[in-house]
N, C-alpha and C positions, 0 to 999 in steps of 0.2 A: 569702197567704202570710208569715209572720213573717220579714221581711228579715235579723232579727238570728240567725235561724237557720239560713240557707240556707248560711251558710259554714263551718258546723262540720264540723270534721275529727277529731274525737277522743271518747272518753269519759273521766271521772275513775271508775276501777273501784276501788272500796272493799270490801275482804274482811277480815272479821273471822276468825280462827283459833286454834285451841286445841290446841295439842300435837299437829298434824297434820300435820306436814312432809312425808311422803312425797306425800299428796293436794294440800298447797298447792303443792308443786314442779310435779306433774302441771297444776294449775290454771293456774300462771302460764304454763308450757309451751306449753300449749293457745293461750293469750291471745296470746302473741307469735308461734305458729307459723300461727295461724289467722285471725287479726283482717285486717281489709283496711286498717286505720290503726293508727298507732303510739298506742296510748292509754297515758294514765298509769295507772300501778298505785299504790295506796297500802293497805298492810297494817295491821290492830290485831292486834298479838301479844298474846294473852293468855296469862300465865306464858313460855312460850317455852322451857321446861327442856330441849326436844328439840333445841335446835341451830336453831332457827327464826329467832331475831334474827340469828347468824352468817350463816347463808343468803342473808337478805335484805341483811344490811352487803356481803359479799361481791360481791353481784349490784346493788347501787347502787339498791335498791328502797325508797324511803321507807317507814317505819311509825310508828305510834305503839305505847306499850307498857304494859301494868299487870303488877304482879307477881302479881294473882290475876286468875281469870278473873271478869270484870265484865260479861259478856252482851252481847249483839248491840247492846242500844240505846245504851248508853254507847260500845261500841266503834265503831259506825258513826260515831255525832258526833264523836267525836275524830278519827278516820279523815277524815271529809267535812274536817273543818276544817283540814287542812294539804294538802287536794287542790285543783285548780285549774281544770279544765275547766267550763265552765257546765253539761253533762250528768252528773249522778251517775249511777253504776252501782253497784248493790247485788248483790254477787256472792259465793256462798258457796264455801269452798274443797274443797269435794267436787264442784265442777262442771269439767266437759271442754267448753271451748268449742268448737262446729265452724266450718267455714268460711263465712266471710261473715256471721257471725252479727252482728257490730257494724254492719256496713253497711246491713244491713236495716232494723234499729231507727233508725240517723241519718238513713236517706233516709225513713223515715215522719214523723220529729220534722220535717224540713226540709220536709214538704208542709202542715203545721198552720199555721194563725194565730193561736197562743196558745200559752202557758208553761205553761198548765195542762193536764198529762197523767200518767200514771202508766203506761209499755208494758213490757210483759216478753217475753223469748224464750221459746220454749216447749220444755219440759224433755221429754226420754227418759229413762225409768226402767225400772229392770229388771222390777220389779213391783208391784202394785197395780191400782188402778182411779182413774182420775183423767180427767174430761173435758177438762180442760187440759193433759193429758200424752198423749205418746204412748207405749206399754209394749212394751219389747222389751228383752230381756236380752241385754247385750255385758259381763256381769260386773258383779259387784256390790262389788269390791275390785280393789285395785292389781294382785294375784296373778292375778285372774282376768279383768283387763281385757283384752277381744279390740278393740283400736283400731284396727287395721288393717280387720276386717270392719265397726267402726261407720264409718269415714271412706268405706268405699265404698258402704255403703247407707243413710246416714242420711237421704238424699233422698226415699228412697221411704216415709218415716215421717213426713213432713210432713203436718200437720193444717189444717183451715181456722182463720182467726181468729176468737179466743175473747174473750168478755167476762169482765170480773173480775178483770183483773191488779192484784195487790199485793203479791206474793211475787218472791224473787228467782229468775233475774237481771231485775232492773227497773230501768230508768231514769226518772229525773225532772229537772226543771230546779231548780238551785240556787238561783233566785230563789224560787221557790214553797217548796223545802226552809227555807229559813231564815224565810220569811213562816211558815209553821206551827211551826216550832222543832225541824225535825228529829225524830227518833225520840224518843217520850215515855218518860222513863226511869223513871217509876214501875211500867212494864209489865217492868223487867229481872226475869228474865235474858233474857224477849224473848217469851213465850207470849201470843199475840193482839196482839204489837207492830205486825204487818204491817197488821192490820185497823183497828189505830188508827189507823196514820198515814194508811191510805187513807180514813179517814172526816175527817180532819185536811183532806186533800185536797179531799174533798166538800165540806165546808164552807166552804172557800176559794173554791168553785166550779168546780172539776175535774169533768168528765163524760166525760174519756178516759180509761178503765180496760180498755186492749187489749192482748190478747195477739197477738203475730205468730207464724203457724205456719211461715214461714219461715226463722225465727231460730232457731236451735236450739242446744241444750248437753245433754249426758249428765250425769245426776245420779246419784251412787253411792248416794246416802241413806244416807250414812255418819252415824247419828244421834248428835250430840252431847248433845242433851237429856236422855237417859239419865243423864249423867255429873253435872247440876246440879239443884237444887232448883228444880222448877217453880214459877212465880208462877201463882197462878188467874187466868189472862188473861181466860177468858170473863165469869166474875164481874165483875172489874175493868171491863171493857168494857161490860157490861150498867149496872154502877153510873153510869159517865162519861157513856155516849151515850143510856140510857134505852131503848135496844132492845139485842137479842142481837146477837151477830157473825153467827151464821148467818142472821138475818132480813136483816141488812144485805148480807151476801153473796147471798141468793136474791134480793130483792127490790129492790134499790138497784145494787150491782154485776152483779147477774144471772151469776153465777160460772159459768165452763162452759158459756154458750149461745152458738152461732154468732154473729160478727160480724157483722150486715148493713150497719152504718154506723159510721163511726170514733168518734162520740159516742154514749153510751148513749142511749137513748130513755127518757122518762117512765114512771116505773112505773106498772103497771097495776093499780089497787087493787080487785082482785078480792074476792069474798067469803073465799075461801082467804088473801088477804092480812090482811083484817079480822080474822078467825080467829085467825090466828096473832099478830097485833099483840096481840089481848085475850088471849092464852093466855100470851105473855110479860109482859103486864103484870099479869096474875093473880098468875104466880109471882114475880114482882118485889115485889108488895106483900107476899104472903105471906113472902117472905124478910124484907123489913124489920120484919113485924110478930113473926114467930115465930122470926127467927134461922134458916131453913131453909138448909141448905148444898148441896141439891141444884143441878145444873148445868141451864143454859138452852142 
C-alpha cells in the first residue's frame, strides 16, 4: 500500500463546458449532493455566453476561461493547472454523479501501491451498446430526466469491474499527469485524445486501467462534438503510435473485458493479434505511399 495515498479525502474534479449551463448546474449539484467527500471543483468555460461564468462566480467555483471553444485538451490542461488535489478527476458536464461514487474510487486508490493508474466510474446511459456501461433510460435530457427513479434503482444496474478505463469520469494521479504532459493539444478539439492519454500512461509503465462497477454516474449523452470541426483523431493516433486506437483498445487495454485482477495481464499474442497488427501495418504503409484517406 502506498502510504502517500492512504490519507486522501478529496478529488480535484475538472469539468470542461461549452454553453451548457443547465447540465453543468445539474452536474455540480449532483457532486455536492451525492459525494462522500468535499471535493474540489474546477471548470473550464468555453465562451460562456449563456451565463456560465456568472453562475460560477456567484457560487465561488474557480474556473479558467477562453473566448472561443478551445476543445477538451487545452481546456483540461488549463483547469488542471489551477486545481490542487493529488487526484485529478475528469468529468463531463452532462453527467450526474450517483451516491458514493467518489468514495468507491478513492478506496480503490488507497489500496494500491503505485501512482500509476487510470480508474473510471461506470456510466449508466439511456441508449446504445457498450460493455463498459449499464444501459437504462432515465431520460436523455434535463426535461425528461427521472432523477428520483434513478436514485431508487441505480444500485440494481451495477456491473462487474471492467478493463480499459480511459474516458471520463476517470481519475489519475497528478504526478503521472504532469510526467506525461497532460492532454496532447495536437489532438484538439479532442477526438482520440482519451486513447492518446492512456497510451502515454501505458508508456510510463501504467498497467491499471480499471473501471469500477460500484462507482456510477448517469450520462445524458448530450453530444457537443456535433458542434465542432472534428480532428482526424484515429489517423493522428495511428501516425503517432504506429498502431490503431482500436488495436490498442482490444489487445492492450482489453476494453470492456471483465476485470479479474487489478492490473492488466500481458497481451496474448494470438494469430488474430498478428493478423490485426499486420493488417494495420499494411494500411499505414498504403496511406504513406499513396495518400489513402481511409480510416483504420
